[in-house]
C-alpha positions in Angstrom: 0.0 0.0 0.0 1.0 3.6 -0.5 2.3 5.6 2.5 -0.4 7.8 4.2 -0.7 11.3 2.9 -1.7 14.3 5.1 -5.4 13.9 4.2 -5.4 10.2 5.3 -3.7 11.1 8.6 -6.2 13.8 9.3 -9.1 11.5 8.5 -7.6 8.9 10.8 -7.5 11.4 13.6 -11.1 12.5 13.1 -12.9 9.4 12.0 -13.9 8.1 15.4 -14.8 11.3 17.2 -18.0 10.4 18.9 -18.9 14.1 19.0 -19.4 14.0 15.2 -21.6 10.9 15.2 -25.3 11.7 15.0 -28.4 9.5 14.4 -30.2 9.5 11.1 -33.3 11.2 12.4 -31.1 14.0 13.9 -29.2 14.4 10.6 -32.5 14.8 8.8 -33.8 17.3 11.3 -30.7 19.5 10.8 -31.3 19.9 7.1 -32.2 23.5 6.2 -35.7 24.3 5.0 -35.5 28.0 4.0 -35.8 27.6 0.2 -37.8 25.5 -2.2 -34.6 23.6 -3.1 -33.8 23.0 0.6 -37.3 21.6 1.2 -37.1 19.5 -1.9 -33.7 18.1 -0.9 -34.9 17.3 2.6 -38.0 15.6 1.3 -36.1 13.2 -1.0 -33.4 12.5 1.5 -36.0 11.5 4.1 -37.8 9.4 1.5 -34.5 7.6 0.7 -33.9 6.9 4.4 -37.3 5.4 4.9 -38.3 1.8 3.9 -39.4 2.2 0.3 -43.1 1.2 0.7 -44.8 4.1 -1.1 -46.9 2.7 -3.9 -45.5 5.3 -6.4 -41.8 4.7 -5.7 -41.3 1.4 -7.7 -42.9 2.5 -11.0 -41.2 5.9 -11.0 -37.9 4.5 -10.0 -38.2 1.8 -12.7 -39.0 4.4 -15.3 -36.0 6.5 -14.4 -33.4 3.7 -14.2 -34.7 1.7 -17.0 -34.8 4.6 -19.4 -31.3 5.9 -18.5 -29.6 2.5 -18.6 -31.3 1.6 -21.9 -29.9 4.9 -23.3 -26.4 4.1 -22.0 -26.7 0.6 -23.4 -27.2 2.2 -26.8 -24.3 4.5 -26.2 -22.1 1.6 -25.4 -22.9 -0.3 -28.6 -23.1 2.6 -30.9 -20.2 4.7 -29.5 -17.6 2.1 -29.0 -15.8 -0.2 -31.4 -15.7 -3.1 -28.9 -17.7 -3.6 -25.7 -16.2 -6.4 -23.6 -17.4 -7.8 -20.3 -15.6 -10.5 -18.4 -17.3 -12.6 -15.7 -20.4 -10.4 -15.4 -22.2 -13.5 -14.1 -20.3 -13.2 -10.9 -22.4 -10.1 -10.2 -25.7 -11.0 -11.9 -26.0 -14.5 -10.4 -25.7 -13.1 -6.9 -27.9 -10.0 -7.3 -30.7 -12.0 -9.0 -30.6 -15.0 -6.7 -34.1 -15.2 -5.2 -32.7 -16.9 -2.1 -30.1 -14.3 -1.4 -30.3 -13.3 2.3 -27.4 -10.8 2.4 -26.9 -7.4 0.8 -24.4 -6.8 -2.0 -21.7 -4.0 -2.2 -19.9 -3.6 -5.5 -16.7 -1.4 -5.6 -15.0 -0.2 -8.7 -12.3 2.2 -9.9 -13.6 5.6 -11.1 -12.4 6.8 -14.5 -15.0 9.5 -15.4 -18.1 11.3 -14.2 -20.0 9.1 -16.6 -19.0 5.7 -15.2 -22.4 5.5 -13.5 -24.7 5.0 -15.3 -22.8 3.9 -18.4 -21.4 0.8 -16.9 -24.9 -0.5 -16.0 -25.8 -0.4 -19.7 -23.9 -3.8 -19.7 -26.6 -5.4 -17.4 -29.3 -7.6 -18.9 -32.5 -5.6 -19.8 -34.5 -7.7 -17.3 -32.4 -6.2 -14.4 -32.4 -2.6 -15.6 -36.2 -2.1 -15.3 -36.5 -3.6 -11.8 -35.4 -1.4 -8.9 -35.0 -4.5 -6.7 -32.2 -5.8 -9.0 -30.5 -2.4 -9.7 -27.8 -0.7 -7.7 -28.1 2.1 -5.2 -25.1 4.3 -5.4 -23.5 7.3 -3.8 -23.2 10.6 -5.8 -21.8 14.0 -5.0 -24.7 16.2 -3.8 -23.2 19.4 -5.1 -23.0 18.0 -8.7 -26.3 16.1 -8.8 -28.8 17.5 -6.3 -29.1 21.0 -7.7 -32.8 21.8 -7.7 -36.2 20.2 -7.2 -36.3 18.4 -10.6 -32.8 17.0 -10.4 -33.4 16.1 -6.7 -36.4 13.9 -7.7 -34.6 12.4 -10.8 -31.5 11.3 -8.9 -33.4 10.2 -5.8 -35.7 8.0 -7.9 -32.6 6.9 -9.8 -31.4 5.4 -6.5 -28.5 7.8 -6.1 -27.7 8.8 -2.5 -26.5 12.4 -2.1 -23.0 12.4 -0.6 -21.3 15.5 0.9 -17.6 15.4 0.3 -15.7 16.1 3.5 -18.5 15.2 5.9 -16.9 12.0 6.9 -18.2 8.5 7.6 -21.0 9.5 9.9 -22.9 11.6 7.4 -26.5 11.1 6.2 -25.5 9.4 3.0 -23.9 6.5 5.0 -27.0 6.2 7.1 -29.2 5.9 4.0 -26.8 3.3 2.6 -27.0 1.3 5.8 -30.8 1.4 5.5 -30.6 0.0 2.0 -28.2 -2.7 3.1 -30.6 -3.6 5.9 -33.1 -4.4 3.2 -30.6 -6.7 1.3 -30.3 -4.2 -1.5 -27.3 -3.8 -3.9 -25.1 -0.8 -3.2 -22.4 0.4 -5.6 -19.5 2.5 -4.4 -16.6 4.2 -6.1 -14.5 4.1 -3.0 -11.7 6.3 -4.4 -14.1 9.1 -3.8 -13.3 11.1 -6.9 -12.5 10.6 -10.6 -9.0 9.1 -11.0 -7.6 8.8 -14.6 -4.1 7.7 -13.5 -2.8 4.1 -13.7 -2.6 3.9 -9.9 -5.6 3.4 -7.6 -6.1 6.0 -4.9 -6.5 5.1 -1.3 -10.1 4.1 -0.6 -12.4 6.2 1.6 -13.4 4.7 4.9 -17.1 5.1 4.6 -17.4 1.8 2.8 -15.6 0.2 5.7 -18.2 1.5 8.1 -21.0 0.1 5.8 -19.5 -3.4 5.9 -19.0 -3.3 9.6 -22.4 -1.9 10.6 -24.6 -3.6 8.1 -27.2 -5.9 9.9 -26.1 -8.8 7.7 -22.5 -9.1 6.4 -22.5 -7.8 2.8 -21.1 -9.7 -0.1 -18.4 -7.4 -1.6 -17.7 -7.7 -5.3 -14.8 -5.8 -6.9 -15.1 -4.5 -10.5 -12.7 -2.9 -12.9 -13.8 -0.7 -15.9 -11.6 0.7 -18.7 -12.3 3.0 -21.6 -14.2 5.9 -20.1 -11.1 8.1 -19.5 -10.5 8.2 -23.2 -14.2 9.1 -23.8 -14.4 11.8 -21.1 -10.9 13.1 -20.3 -10.6 15.4 -17.3 -9.8 19.1 -17.8 -11.4 19.5 -21.2 -12.4 23.1 -22.0 -15.9 21.8 -22.7 -16.5 18.6 -20.7 -18.4 16.6 -23.3 -18.1 12.9 -24.0 -16.4 11.9 -27.2 -16.9 8.2 -27.9 -15.4 6.9 -31.1 -17.1 3.9 -32.7 -13.9 3.3 -34.8 -11.4 3.0 -32.0 -13.0 3.3 -28.5 -13.1 0.1 -26.4 -15.1 -0.3 -23.2 -14.0 -3.1 -20.9 -15.5 -4.3 -17.6 -14.3 -7.2 -15.5 -16.0 -8.5 -12.3 -13.9 -10.1 -9.7 -14.5 -12.8 -7.1 -16.6 -11.9 -4.1 -14.9 -10.9 -0.9 -16.5 -12.4 2.3 -15.8 -10.4 5.5 -17.9 -12.6 7.7 -15.0 -14.3 9.6 -13.2 -11.0 10.0 -16.3 -9.3 11.4 -17.0 -12.1 13.8 -13.5 -11.8 15.2 -14.0 -8.0 15.6 -17.3 -8.4 17.5 -15.8 -11.0 19.8 -12.8 -8.8 20.6 -15.0 -5.8 21.0 -17.1 -7.4 23.7 -14.0 -7.9 25.9 -13.1 -4.2 25.9 -14.0 -2.1 28.9 -14.0 1.5 27.6 -15.4 3.5 24.6 -11.9 4.6 23.8 -10.7 1.0 23.5 -13.6 0.1 21.3 -13.2 3.1 19.1 -9.5 2.3 18.6 -10.4 -1.3 17.6 -13.2 -0.1 15.3 -10.8 2.2 13.5 -8.2 -0.5 13.1 -10.7 -3.0 11.7 -12.2 -0.4 9.4 -8.8 0.3 8.0 -8.0 -3.4 7.6 -11.3 -3.9 5.7 -10.7 -1.0 3.3 -7.0 -2.1 2.8 -8.3 -5.6 1.9 -10.7 -4.0 -0.7 -7.8 -2.0 -2.1 -5.7 -5.1 -2.5 -8.5 -6.9 -4.2 -9.2 -4.1 -6.6 -5.5 -3.6 -7.4 -5.0 -7.3 -8.1 -8.1 -7.3 -10.3 -6.7 -4.3 -12.2 -3.4 -6.0 -12.7 -5.0 -9.3 -13.9 -7.3 -7.3 -16.2 -4.3 -5.5 -17.8 -2.6 -8.8 -18.6 -5.7 -10.5 -19.9 -6.7 -7.5 -22.1 -3.1 -7.1 -23.4 -2.9 -10.9 -24.3 -6.2 -10.7 -26.1 -5.2 -7.5 -27.9 -8.4 -5.8 -26.7 -6.8 -2.6 -25.3 -4.2 -1.4 -27.7 -4.0 2.0 -26.0 -2.8 2.9 -22.5 -2.7 0.0 -19.9 -5.3 -0.1 -17.1 
């Protein structure tokens, strides 16, 4: 692993401050309500936090996600010379299993602002129109939740508003834990921002908290995508996608599931033996770091394996993964 930078050390210092931890209801109550946008945002945030039992949620959510992912499926097949998926069944078999009694968390590298929803255009059509077999994901509030219309669109699109810099005890993580409690599928870009370099960034710790505090231990599935950084490079004067059906290649590979059940059982057993909150906090932090490090190792290995496989098959003639 890379050495810690200043940001990581600061997060390590702040992550377990009990003064920063508030319950979900309190976090909702603290949302401002002065403007129409504020009230709209608070409404949709509270709806996402609740069990999704309203009669209108499923058809509207299905319409939003099905329409968007169908459009991105067309973009993939019309805008790229090749579209390759390796081992997609490792994801679909688990998500669609009618007997599944555990939530699913997928993690992936983050090449562009369009990774989600473009990558889900690879899913079978039968999944894309069913909210129960589609991902929930975390998205930057300042970019997506910009007014009443976009608030409704992204909320129904099962995108949880995340505030960068608010840490692991923010409302977004509480909403994610609610979805995991219902055995839903949650997708996370744990690098926390777009990264178009060849090296994975250190992963944010929020996903570690989700794994540790989920009522049932999630199945964690790593994924690697390649091709979107050529389609939407960073720092363009005009940030528009530029797919090329004559040269662009989109590649996605799904890795083997990671099971944290044994690690979490050991953590809970050790935690019960500790006498003080400070000791428990220190253990929680150490285990959270270990979980995220294990995810990083899995993603990094999958990325290296994907590079070799793609190069051997001549699928990615441009820059390596």
